[in-house]
C-alpha positions as CSV (number, residue, x, y, z in Angstrom):
1,M,-28.8,24.0,-44.3
2,R,-26.0,26.2,-43.2
3,V,-26.1,29.1,-40.7
4,M,-23.3,31.4,-39.6
5,C,-23.7,33.7,-36.5
6,L,-20.8,36.2,-36.4
7,P,-19.9,39.7,-35.2
8,A,-20.6,42.2,-37.9
9,E,-17.0,42.7,-38.7
10,L,-16.5,39.0,-39.5
11,I,-19.3,38.7,-41.9
12,P,-17.7,38.5,-45.4
13,E,-18.6,41.0,-48.1
14,Q,-19.3,38.2,-50.6
15,L,-21.9,35.9,-49.0
16,V,-22.0,32.2,-49.8
17,D,-25.1,30.9,-51.5
18,D,-27.4,28.6,-49.4
19,T,-26.1,30.0,-46.2
20,D,-27.9,32.3,-43.8
21,Y,-25.8,34.9,-42.0
22,F,-26.6,36.6,-38.8
23,S,-24.9,39.5,-37.1
24,L,-24.4,39.0,-33.4
25,Y,-25.6,41.9,-31.2
26,A,-25.3,44.5,-34.0
27,N,-27.1,45.6,-37.1
28,T,-24.9,45.5,-40.3
29,G,-27.5,47.5,-42.3
30,R,-27.3,44.8,-45.0
31,Q,-30.7,43.6,-46.1
32,N,-29.4,40.1,-46.8
33,V,-27.9,39.6,-43.3
34,G,-30.1,38.8,-40.3
35,R,-29.4,40.2,-36.9
36,I,-29.6,38.9,-33.3
37,S,-30.3,41.1,-30.3
38,S,-28.9,44.3,-31.8
39,G,-27.7,46.7,-29.2
40,W,-28.3,44.3,-26.3
41,V,-24.6,44.3,-25.1
42,S,-24.5,48.0,-24.3
43,S,-28.0,47.8,-22.8
44,L,-27.0,45.1,-20.4
45,A,-23.8,46.9,-19.5
46,R,-25.8,50.0,-18.6
47,S,-28.0,47.8,-16.4
48,G,-25.0,46.5,-14.5
49,F,-24.5,43.1,-16.1
50,A,-21.0,41.7,-16.2
51,P,-21.4,37.9,-16.8
52,P,-18.3,35.7,-17.1
53,S,-17.4,34.5,-20.6
54,A,-18.8,31.0,-20.0
55,V,-22.3,32.3,-19.2
56,W,-22.2,34.8,-22.1
57,D,-21.1,32.3,-24.6
58,F,-23.9,30.0,-23.5
59,V,-26.3,32.9,-24.2
60,T,-24.7,33.4,-27.6
61,I,-25.0,29.7,-28.5
62,S,-28.6,29.7,-27.4
63,L,-29.5,32.8,-29.5
64,A,-27.7,31.3,-32.5
65,V,-29.7,28.0,-32.2
66,A,-32.9,30.0,-32.1
67,A,-31.9,32.0,-35.1
68,A,-31.0,28.9,-37.1
69,D,-34.3,27.3,-36.1
70,I,-36.2,30.3,-37.4
71,A,-34.2,30.6,-40.6
72,C,-34.2,27.0,-41.8
73,S,-37.5,25.9,-43.3
74,R,-38.7,22.4,-42.6
75,Q,-40.4,22.3,-46.0
76,G,-37.0,21.7,-47.7
77,S,-36.3,18.6,-45.7
78,A,-36.7,15.0,-47.0
79,D,-39.6,14.2,-44.7
80,G,-41.1,17.7,-44.4
81,W,-39.9,18.0,-40.8
82,T,-36.3,16.8,-40.0
83,R,-33.6,19.2,-41.0
84,M,-29.8,18.9,-41.2
85,I,-28.5,22.1,-39.7
86,E,-24.8,23.1,-39.7
87,L,-24.4,26.1,-37.4
88,E,-21.2,28.1,-37.0
89,V,-21.0,30.5,-34.0
90,A,-18.3,32.9,-33.0
91,L,-17.7,32.8,-29.3
92,H,-15.6,34.9,-26.9
93,E,-13.8,31.9,-25.4
94,P,-14.7,28.9,-27.6
95,E,-12.2,26.4,-26.2
96,R,-14.3,25.3,-23.3
97,W,-17.2,24.5,-25.6
98,I,-15.4,22.2,-28.0
99,A,-15.8,19.3,-25.7
100,Q,-19.5,20.0,-25.2
101,K,-20.3,19.8,-28.9
102,P,-21.6,16.2,-28.8
103,S,-23.7,16.8,-25.8
104,L,-25.2,20.0,-27.2
105,E,-25.9,18.4,-30.6
106,R,-27.8,15.5,-28.9
107,T,-29.7,17.9,-26.7
108,F,-30.7,20.2,-29.6
109,R,-31.6,17.2,-31.6
110,F,-34.1,16.3,-29.0
111,L,-35.4,19.8,-28.6
112,T,-36.1,20.6,-32.3
113,G,-36.2,17.1,-33.9
114,D,-33.3,18.0,-36.2
115,F,-29.7,16.8,-36.8
116,W,-27.3,19.6,-35.6
117,T,-23.6,20.0,-36.4
118,L,-22.1,22.8,-34.3
119,N,-18.9,24.6,-35.1
120,F,-17.4,27.1,-32.6
121,R,-14.8,29.6,-33.6
122,D,-13.1,32.5,-31.9
123,G,-13.6,36.2,-32.5
124,G,-17.0,36.3,-30.8
125,V,-18.5,39.3,-29.0
126,A,-17.2,40.0,-25.5
127,P,-19.6,39.9,-22.6
128,P,-20.9,43.2,-21.3
129,S,-18.8,44.8,-18.6
130,T,-19.4,47.5,-16.0
131,T,-17.6,49.1,-13.1
132,A,-20.7,48.8,-10.9
133,P,-22.0,45.2,-11.2
134,R,-25.6,44.7,-10.5
135,Q,-26.8,42.7,-7.4
136,T,-30.4,41.5,-7.1
137,D,-31.8,40.8,-3.7
138,A,-33.1,37.3,-4.5
139,D,-32.2,33.7,-3.5
140,C,-33.4,31.9,-6.6
141,V,-34.4,32.5,-10.2
142,A,-37.9,31.5,-11.6
143,L,-39.2,31.4,-15.1
144,L,-42.3,33.6,-15.4
145,S,-44.0,33.0,-18.8
146,G,-47.4,34.4,-18.1
147,G,-48.9,30.9,-18.1
148,L,-50.9,29.3,-15.3
149,D,-48.1,27.0,-14.1
150,S,-45.6,29.8,-13.8
151,L,-48.2,31.8,-11.8
152,V,-48.7,29.0,-9.3
153,G,-45.0,28.4,-9.2
154,G,-44.5,32.1,-8.2
155,I,-47.2,31.9,-5.6
156,E,-45.7,28.8,-4.0
157,L,-42.2,30.3,-3.9
158,A,-43.5,33.4,-2.1
159,A,-45.6,31.2,0.3
160,T,-42.5,29.2,1.3
161,G,-40.5,32.3,2.1
162,R,-38.3,32.3,-1.0
163,T,-37.3,35.6,-2.8
164,P,-37.3,34.8,-6.5
165,L,-35.9,36.8,-9.3
166,F,-38.4,36.4,-12.1
167,V,-37.3,36.0,-15.7
168,S,-39.6,36.3,-18.7
169,Q,-39.1,35.9,-22.4
170,M,-41.2,38.5,-24.0
171,A,-43.9,37.4,-26.4
172,K,-46.6,39.4,-28.0
173,G,-49.8,39.2,-26.0
174,D,-48.0,38.0,-22.8
175,S,-45.7,40.9,-21.7
176,D,-48.3,42.8,-19.8
177,T,-49.4,39.7,-18.0
178,Q,-45.8,38.9,-17.0
179,R,-45.5,42.3,-15.4
180,L,-48.8,41.9,-13.7
181,F,-47.9,38.6,-12.2
182,A,-44.5,39.8,-11.1
183,R,-46.0,42.8,-9.2
184,H,-48.6,40.7,-7.4
185,L,-46.0,38.2,-6.5
186,G,-43.8,40.8,-4.9
187,G,-41.2,40.8,-7.6
188,G,-41.9,43.9,-9.5
189,E,-38.4,45.1,-9.0
190,R,-37.0,41.6,-9.3
191,H,-38.1,40.9,-12.9
192,F,-36.2,40.8,-16.1
193,Q,-38.1,40.7,-19.4
194,W,-36.0,40.1,-22.5
195,N,-36.7,39.4,-26.2
196,H,-34.3,37.6,-28.5
197,R,-35.0,40.2,-31.2
198,I,-33.9,37.9,-34.0
199,T,-34.6,39.2,-37.5
200,V,-34.4,37.0,-40.5
201,P,-34.2,38.5,-44.0
202,H,-36.6,36.0,-45.6
203,V,-39.7,33.9,-44.8
204,T,-39.3,32.2,-41.5
205,E,-40.1,28.7,-40.1
206,R,-43.2,28.6,-38.0
207,S,-42.5,25.8,-35.6
208,T,-39.8,27.7,-33.6
209,R,-39.0,25.0,-31.0
210,G,-35.5,26.4,-30.7
211,R,-36.6,29.6,-28.9
212,S,-37.1,27.5,-25.8
213,I,-33.3,27.3,-25.1
214,V,-33.2,31.1,-25.1
215,F,-35.6,31.2,-22.1
216,L,-33.2,29.1,-20.1
217,A,-30.2,31.2,-21.3
218,F,-31.9,34.4,-20.1
219,A,-32.5,32.8,-16.7
220,I,-28.9,31.7,-16.4
221,L,-27.7,35.2,-17.4
222,A,-30.0,36.7,-14.7
223,S,-28.6,34.3,-12.1
224,T,-25.2,36.1,-12.3
225,T,-26.8,39.1,-10.4
226,L,-27.7,37.1,-7.3
227,P,-25.5,37.5,-4.2
228,G,-25.2,33.7,-3.8
229,W,-24.0,33.2,-7.3
230,Q,-21.6,36.1,-7.1
231,T,-19.9,34.6,-4.0
232,G,-19.3,31.3,-5.6
233,G,-22.6,29.4,-4.8
234,T,-25.0,27.5,-7.0
235,T,-28.3,29.2,-7.9
236,A,-31.6,27.3,-8.1
237,L,-33.4,27.9,-11.4
238,V,-37.1,27.0,-10.9
239,I,-38.9,25.7,-13.9
240,P,-42.6,25.6,-13.1
241,E,-44.5,23.3,-15.5
242,N,-46.8,20.4,-14.8
243,G,-45.6,16.9,-15.5
244,F,-48.3,16.0,-18.1
245,I,-47.4,18.8,-20.4
246,S,-43.7,18.4,-19.7
247,L,-43.6,14.8,-20.9
248,N,-45.3,15.9,-24.2
249,I,-46.4,12.4,-25.0
250,A,-48.0,12.1,-28.5
251,L,-51.7,11.3,-28.2
252,N,-52.1,9.7,-31.7
253,A,-50.0,7.9,-34.2
254,G,-49.2,11.0,-36.2
255,R,-46.9,13.8,-35.4
256,F,-49.2,15.2,-32.8
257,G,-47.6,18.1,-30.9
258,S,-45.1,18.9,-33.6
259,Y,-45.5,22.6,-32.9
260,S,-45.3,22.2,-29.1
261,T,-42.3,22.9,-27.1
262,K,-40.1,20.4,-25.3
263,T,-38.5,23.1,-23.1
264,T,-39.3,21.2,-19.8
265,H,-39.0,17.6,-20.9
266,P,-36.7,15.7,-18.5
267,T,-34.4,14.5,-21.3
268,F,-33.8,18.1,-22.6
269,L,-33.3,19.6,-19.1
270,E,-31.0,16.8,-18.0
271,G,-28.9,17.4,-21.2
272,I,-28.7,21.1,-20.4
273,Q,-27.8,20.4,-16.8
274,R,-24.9,18.2,-17.8
275,V,-23.5,20.9,-20.0
276,V,-24.1,23.6,-17.4
277,D,-22.2,21.5,-14.9
278,E,-19.3,20.7,-17.2
279,V,-18.6,24.3,-18.0
280,G,-19.2,25.5,-14.5
281,L,-22.2,27.8,-14.8
282,R,-23.3,27.0,-11.2
283,V,-27.0,26.8,-11.9
284,R,-29.3,23.9,-10.7
285,L,-32.4,23.3,-12.8
286,V,-35.3,22.6,-10.5
287,R,-38.6,21.0,-11.7
288,P,-40.9,21.1,-8.7
289,Y,-44.0,19.9,-10.6
290,Q,-42.6,17.1,-12.7
291,L,-44.9,14.6,-11.1
292,V,-48.0,16.8,-10.7
293,T,-50.8,17.4,-13.1
294,K,-52.1,20.9,-13.9
295,G,-55.3,20.2,-12.0
296,E,-53.3,19.0,-8.9
297,L,-51.2,22.2,-9.2
298,L,-54.4,24.3,-8.8
299,V,-55.8,22.1,-6.0
300,N,-52.7,22.4,-3.9
301,C,-52.0,26.1,-4.5
302,S,-51.3,27.8,-1.2
303,N,-53.0,31.1,-2.0
304,G,-56.4,30.4,-3.5
305,L,-57.4,34.1,-3.3
306,L,-54.5,35.3,-5.4
307,L,-54.9,32.4,-7.8
308,H,-58.6,33.3,-8.3
309,E,-57.6,36.9,-8.9
310,L,-54.9,36.3,-11.5
311,A,-55.7,33.0,-13.2
312,G,-58.0,34.6,-15.7
313,H,-55.1,36.7,-17.0
314,S,-52.8,33.7,-17.7
315,T,-52.2,32.3,-21.1
316,S,-52.2,28.6,-22.1
317,C,-53.2,28.5,-25.7
318,G,-50.9,27.0,-28.3
319,R,-52.5,29.2,-31.0
320,F,-52.9,32.4,-29.0
321,G,-51.5,34.5,-31.8
322,Y,-53.4,32.7,-34.5
323,Y,-56.7,33.6,-32.9
324,N,-55.8,37.3,-32.2
325,Y,-54.5,36.7,-28.7
326,T,-57.6,34.8,-27.5
327,H,-57.7,31.3,-26.2
328,C,-58.9,28.9,-28.9
329,G,-60.3,26.4,-26.3
330,R,-59.6,23.3,-28.3
331,C,-55.8,22.9,-28.6
332,V,-54.1,20.5,-26.1
333,P,-52.8,23.3,-23.8
334,C,-56.3,24.8,-23.8
335,L,-57.9,21.5,-23.1
336,V,-55.5,20.8,-20.3
337,R,-56.2,24.3,-18.9
338,R,-59.9,23.8,-18.9
339,A,-59.6,20.3,-17.4
340,S,-57.4,21.7,-14.6
341,F,-60.1,24.2,-13.5
342,L,-62.7,21.5,-13.6
343,R,-60.4,19.2,-11.5
344,A,-59.8,22.0,-8.9
345,G,-63.5,22.9,-8.7
346,I,-62.7,26.4,-9.9
347,T,-65.1,28.2,-12.3
348,D,-63.0,28.8,-15.4
349,P,-62.0,32.5,-15.2
350,T,-60.9,32.7,-18.9
351,S,-62.6,35.7,-20.5
352,R,-63.3,33.9,-23.7
353,Y,-62.7,30.8,-25.7
354,I,-63.1,30.9,-29.5
355,F,-64.6,27.4,-29.3
356,P,-66.4,27.2,-25.9
357,D,-68.5,24.1,-26.7
358,L,-66.2,21.1,-27.3
359,A,-69.0,19.0,-28.6
360,T,-69.4,21.2,-31.7
361,A,-65.8,22.5,-31.8
362,G,-64.6,19.4,-33.5
363,R,-66.7,20.1,-36.6
364,E,-65.3,23.6,-37.1
365,R,-62.5,24.3,-39.5
366,G,-59.0,25.2,-38.3
367,P,-56.4,23.6,-35.9
368,N,-58.3,21.3,-33.6
369,D,-57.1,18.7,-31.1
370,V,-60.5,17.6,-29.6
371,G,-60.7,14.5,-31.8
372,S,-57.1,13.5,-31.1
373,V,-57.5,13.8,-27.4
374,A,-60.9,12.0,-27.4
375,T,-59.4,9.1,-29.4
376,A,-56.4,9.0,-27.1
377,Y,-58.6,8.9,-24.0
378,V,-60.7,6.0,-25.4
379,N,-57.5,4.1,-26.2
380,Y,-56.2,4.8,-22.7
381,S,-59.4,3.7,-21.0
382,E,-59.8,0.6,-23.0
383,K,-56.2,-0.6,-23.4
384,G,-54.4,1.0,-20.5
385,V,-51.8,3.7,-20.1
386,D,-48.8,1.6,-21.2
387,R,-50.3,1.1,-24.6
388,L,-50.8,4.8,-25.1
389,I,-47.3,5.7,-23.8
390,G,-45.5,3.2,-25.8
391,G,-41.7,3.9,-25.7
392,A,-42.1,7.5,-24.7
393,L,-40.7,6.8,-21.2
394,S,-37.6,5.0,-22.3
395,F,-35.6,7.9,-21.1
396,A,-36.5,7.3,-17.5
397,P,-34.6,5.0,-15.1
398,P,-36.7,1.9,-14.2
399,G,-37.4,3.1,-10.7
400,E,-38.9,6.4,-12.0
401,R,-41.1,5.1,-14.9
402,D,-44.1,4.3,-12.7
403,S,-44.1,7.9,-11.4
404,Y,-44.0,9.4,-14.9
405,S,-46.7,6.9,-16.1
406,A,-48.9,7.8,-13.1
407,V,-48.8,11.5,-13.7
408,F,-49.6,11.0,-17.4
409,A,-52.5,8.7,-16.5
410,R,-53.9,11.3,-14.0
411,G,-53.6,14.0,-16.7
412,M,-55.6,11.8,-19.1
413,D,-58.2,11.3,-16.4
414,E,-58.6,15.1,-16.1
415,L,-59.0,15.4,-19.8
416,G,-61.5,12.6,-19.9
417,E,-63.7,14.3,-17.3
418,L,-63.6,17.5,-19.3
419,L,-64.7,15.6,-22.5
420,R,-67.5,13.9,-20.6
421,V,-68.8,17.2,-19.2
422,H,-68.9,18.5,-22.8
423,N,-70.6,15.3,-24.1
424,V,-67.7,14.5,-26.4
425,L,-67.5,11.0,-24.9
């Protein structure tokens, strides 16, 4: 599987078979050529963005990875999942990225589950420029997805006197919620919402793990508008996600969680941090809730009134679009959400679950994780957490494994209590 992401003028007239072509930041008007973020460069320039080439090329790489991930079908791979992807990307200043190829390939391998071969060439699109660079009155950057964890993360930053710049990756069904949260968290004017606007000229792959890297790239781009970054300092990029979901440990012997993201897994973020440091992007990835369950996140929230007001608007469901932008109630993210409200003693404010009764939800057709979670909990309670985790914590230094294991165990306890309340166990 071969993908080429180039400026419009570098895309050949005669396209090679078995290769997907994408035009960077422009629309070629050719039906057999995809496009990435058409018109975005001029839009950013008008908004006062003038990022250095290193930051801009990281954004370009991230968008290209997302495009390749969407374009390359997993059905054509030997095992129905793992792909061999050769990606060529034109960068503005490719030299600094050559040495990072092995690190990036390993990191993207972990993110998407595929084998990546990256090739960087010159001739890429130059970063936006302006005579009046934008400056945002903020002291850190925080991801704001519209989920419950990002809401609590924003509440805690405000409660501790921080002034975050919120960054959102727009998704259908979540954009209004992102703006609502930003306004209530005092960041209405300190909020960037961007969409990768990747268009593929054929049927696309559904798993789309690669779009996760774009979220981080957007946040790093946004950091260049902060006064601290502009004066040579390092900016904190706050990634608010609970430790149980972050670890993304499979709960059965199959490929459970194949469609879930690994955006916040320690291995992925540490890989990105190494690359960020090597090329001098001056951003520090912060994971404040790596050792906290979702239920504990709610219990410890500093502003219960605001949490109660907004929590019902948040989105957790892994099949939100599948069920017409309604929580299904029985996927792992929904189960973790429901368990967290139970743990915190909060009446679940979610307006509707497609499957409110978990005792009967397992017998309904469609995507369903109730049985997998119930089986995993029984194994955990009978055989212990180490048997369930297996080698999933091999990434962690010996001194940190107990902490990761403990947060996973507490997350399982929260799920077990939910299943008991619903008479599943």
